[in-house]
N, C-alpha and C positions, 0 to 999 in steps of 0.2 A: 872761705878762709878757715871757718870753724872745722870743716870736714878735713882739711889738710892737717890741722893741728891734731885732730882726733883720729888719725890714721884713715885717710881717704880710701885706702885699699882694703879696709876692714869691713866685711859685710855687717858686723854687729853695729857699726855706726849708722848704717842705713836702717837697720832694724829699730834702733832707738828713735831715729827721725820718723820712721813710719808710725811707731807707737805714739809719738808726740802729735803727729797729724791726726791720728784717730781720736785722741783726746779732744782735739779742736774740731772734731766732726768734719774733717776734710778728707773724705775717702779717696778722692782722685790722687792727691799728693801722697797719701799713705800707700796706695797700691804702687805708685811710681817708685817710692823709696824701697819697698819690699822687693820689687822687681830688680832694682839695682843690686840689692843684696844677693839675689839669685844669680845675677850676672857674675858677681865676684865668686860665688860658691854655688855652682849648679846643683849640688846635693843638699842645699840648705832647706830641709823639710819644714822647719819652723817658719821660714819666709813664705813658702807656699801656703802653709796653714794660716798665716796671718792675712794673706790675700783673700783666702776663702772666708775668713771671719768678717772682713770688710763687706764682702758680697752677702754674707749671712745677715748682717745688720740691715742691708737693703732688701732683704727677702727675695733674693734672686737665685733660685735653685739651679737655674741653667748654668750659672757661673760657680756658685760655691760648692756644689756637689762634685763636679770634676776636679776642682782645686783641692778639696780634701783628699780625694782619691789619689791625685798626683803627689800629695805630700807623703802618702804611704808608699807610693812607688819609689820616691826618692829615698825614703828610709823605712823599710818594712817593720821596724821596731818603734815607729813614732806613734805612741799611744794617744796623744791629744786629738789627732785627726780621727783615730778609730772611735774615740768616745763621741765626737761630734756626729759622726755618721751613724753610730748606734742610736744616739738620742734622737736624731732626725727620723730614722726609720722606725723607732720604737712606737711612734704614734701613727704610722702609716702602713707599715708592712713588717710584721714581726719576723717573718722568714728572712728578710734581708737584714733586719737588725741582729738576728742571732749570730751571723757570721762575724759582724763587727764587735759584738760583745765578747765572743770567744777570743778574737784577736786582742782586744783591749785587756782582758784578764791575763792572757798569756804574756803580754808585754808591759805589765805594770806590777808594782810591788803588791804581793798578796796582803790581804787585810780584811777587816770587817766590811769596808765599803764595797769591795768586790762581791762579797757574799750577799750583801743587801741588794746589789744590782741583779744578782742571779735570782733572788726571791721575787723582785719586782718583775723580772722578765718572765718567770714562770706564771705569774698572775696575768701579765699581758698576753701570754700565749694560751690562756684559758686552761692551763694545767692547774686547776684549783686545789686538788688534793695535795699535789706536790708543793704548791706554793704555801699551803697551810703548814705542811710538815717543815719546810725550810724556815718559815717565819717563826714557828714554835721553837725550832732548834736554836735559832739566833737569839731569841729572847731568853731561852734557858741558859745559853752559853755566856751571854753578855749582860744579862740583868738590866740594871738601870742605865748602862752605857749604850744600850740599843736605842737608836733614834725612835722617837714617838710615832713616826709615820708607819713603823712596822705594825703597830696596833691598829692603825687605820686600815692597812691592807688586810690584816687578819680579820677585822670586822667585816669587810666586804666579802672576803673569801668564805667565811662562815655563813654569811647570809646567802651567798650563791649556792652553797652546799646544803642549805635548808636548816642550818642550826642557828635559829634566831637568838636563842638564849646565849650561846657563845659569842655571837656577833654583838649582842648588846653589851656583854661583859668587856669585849675588846674595845668598843667605843668608850665605855665608861672609864677604862684605864687610860685611853688616849686623852680624855678630857682632864684626867687627874695628873698625868705625867707631862703633858706637853706645855710648853710656855704659851702664854696667851696669844702671842703673835704667830705661833705655829698652828693654831686652830683656825680652820677655814670655815666660811659660811656653809660650804658644801658638806662639811662634817656633820653639822646639825641637821642638814637636809637628809643625809644618808642615815643618820641615827633615827630620825623621825620615821623614815620609811621602814626601818627595821622594827622598831617598837610598835609601829602601826599594824604589824602582822601578829603581834602577841596579844591574845585576848586580855582585855582589861587595861591595856596600856594606851588606849586611843588618846586620852587627855594629855598624856606625856608626849605623844607624837605631835599634837597640835602646838604644844608649848615650844618644842624644838624647831618646828617650822618657823615660829615667830622669832626665835633667836637667830635663825639664818637670815630672815628678812631684816632684822635690826642690825645685824653685823655687816651685811653686804651694802656697798655704796652704789652699785650699778643697778639702775632702775629695771632693766630687762631681766636681771637675775632675781630681783625681788618679785617680779610678776611670775617668773618661773616657779619660785618656791611656793607662792600663794596658790598657783594652779596645781602644784603637786599636792598641797594640803587638800584642795578641793577634790582632786582625783581620789585621794585616800578616803575622804568622806563618802564619795560616790560608791567606791568599792565596798565600803562598810555599810552602805545603804543608810547612812546618817544624813538624811536630807536637810536637816536644820543646819548642820555644820557645812554641808556643801553650799547651801545658799549663802551662808555667812562668808565663806572664803571667796566665792565668786564675786560677791559684793565688794570685798576688800580689793580683789584684783581689778575690778572695773574702776573703782574710785581712784586707785593709785596709778593706773596706766594713763600716761598723758595723751595717748591716742588709742582709746579702746575701740575694738572692732564691733561691727553689728552683731556678729555671732556671740561675742562676750556679753553684750547686753541681753540678747535673747536667752543665753544660758543662765544668766543671773535671774532673770524674770521667771523662767521655767522651773528653776530649782526652787524658788520661793513658792510657786504654784504646787509643786510636788510635795513640798514641806508643809503645805496648808497655811502658809503665811500669806493669806489672800489680800490683806491690806497692802503688803509690800508688793505683791505681784500686780495688784491693781495700779499702784503708783508707777511701777516700771512700764507695764504695757500700755496703760491708758494715757499716761502723761509723757514719760521720757521717750519711750520707743516711738510713739506716734509723732511726737514733735521732731525727733531726730531723723526719722525715716518715714515721712508721710506717704511715700509712694510704695511702701511695702505692706503686704497684707497681714503680717504676723502680729503687729501691734493691735490691730482692730480685732483679729480673730481671738487672741488670747485675753484681750480685755473683756470680750463678751463671755468667753468660757470661764474666766475668773469670777465674773458676776453670777453665773449659773452656780458655780461651786459655793459662793458665799450665801446664796439664797436657795437652800435645798428644796424648799416647798414651792418655789417659783411663784409665790403669792405677792411678794413685795414689788415685783416689776423692775428691780434694779438692772436686770439684763436687757430690758427693752431698748433704752438709748444706745448701748454699745452695739447691739445687733442691727439697729437702724443705721448706725454710723458705718458698720461693716458693709451693709447693702449699698449705702451711698458711695462707698469706695468702689465696690465691684461694678456699680453702674457706670463708672467712668472708664472702665477698661474696654479695650477693643474686643470684638467677639473672639478673635484668635487667642487672646489671653484669658478671657472670661471662661472659656470652656474648661480650663484647668481647675476652676474653682466651683464647678457645678455642685459638688457634694456640700461644699461650705455654704453656698447660697441656699441650698435646700435646708440645711441645718438652721440657718438664720430665719428663714421664712416659717419653718416648722415651729420654732420657739415663739415667734411673734403670733402665729395663728392660734397656737394653744392658749397663749395668754389672753388674747382678745376674745376667744370663744368661751374659755372656762372661768376666767377671773374678771376681766373688765366687762364681759357680757356685751361686747361690741361686735355683733355678728357680721356687719358689713366689712369691718376691718379684717376680721378673721378670713372672710371669703376672699378678699383681695390677696392676701398672702398665700392662701391655698391655691388660688388660680396661678400665682407666680410659680409655685412648685410644679404644677402640671405643665406650664409653659417650658420650664427647664427640663423636666423629665416626663414626657407624655405617657410613659409606661406605667406611671403611678395611678392606675385605675381606681384604687381604693380612695385616693384623694378626691377624684371626681365624684365618687359616691358621697363622700362627706360633704362636699360643696352642695350637692343636690339636697341632702338632708337639712343643711343649714338654710338653704333658700326655701325649702318647702317642709318645714317642720310638721310632724303629724299633729293633726288637730286633736285637742283633748277630747276624750270620749265623754258623751253626755251621760250623767248619772240618772238612772230611772227614778221617776218621781215617787217620793215616799207617800204611803197611804195616810191621809189625814185622820186624826182621832175623832170619834163621834162627839158632836157638840151637846147631845142630850143623853142623859143616862138611859140605859135600856129599861123598858117597862116590864115589871114583874107581874106575872099572871096571878090573879087572885085564886085562892083555893075555893072550890065549890062549897056551898053551905052544907055543913054536915059531913064534909070529907074527913076521913080519918076517925070518924067515930065508930 
């Protein structure tokens, strides 16, 4: 009845009905209404475009791409469909996007927005020098009226072209001119990466990574920013900061990987944070992954690093634990760890022979080395020396001093006269 009152034969009535159904998230009835509009006006490009947008919300490119293209066929000047196709292909195939951008610009009112799109497209097409020139031109022509995002693009373009000072300035302007809601967490990440390339700006880089982490609400993105900070620290050979950021990433991730734990521990080892490395490898790693060798291996190596003289013996229990682990492995797996087993037995033998003076224990571990690698003939010689140490040479007896004083001959009577 309502349709009869509002001109049942008018396609715009069905367009309004379709729009209402879309608001109600009823895609099926929305499409039906738009199709009825097309039945009344087969050249109604807006109806075909509206059908395409329903399928677009359903992320169904098999339907929305042909529908957008059909809208242009119905009306070769229909720019909304051209824009949708340009935007879709902008992120997937810039060559396809180029044609739709040209069509859109040719069939829409000229203005700043079209010029901004051209600048964006130059950047997406990797024409960085041209993109920089276009963005600079737009900023010069439009001043404060130019959208703040132009400074973002200019920052990335300058960074790509190797001008980090100009890139830094562009981002600084972005942060000054953009409204708070326009600034993205990725802006702070991008700025951090840029200033991280400028000598003396590392601390500023880490601070901006932290801003990105604080601003973003998606946990996966937070972890990504933290890992970016850790990578910067690694590239700068700043082992202390690398260890710090990898620790932050591990602790914030609800489901951290085994590799993340290892990287955190190894970064602390490289940074000489041996107490932290010990805690990670000897406790966390071994408890979480008791069937993996790395916790035992790096726990022991950390102990060696902590006691450079190897006199304290703190490396003995970790190496004993490492060998207990390898003893449980099948021969087919154990063969992969031959060098590691030799390493453990070597440290144990040296300690027992040189520090603890427990020759029998030293011999046990040396014999294990020979069993693992029979080519180590020098070890066999060492074993023989320990079993049969050279007897101490007897010192020659010292001549005892005379118990009586020597007799002095008397001078003959009258001698010397």
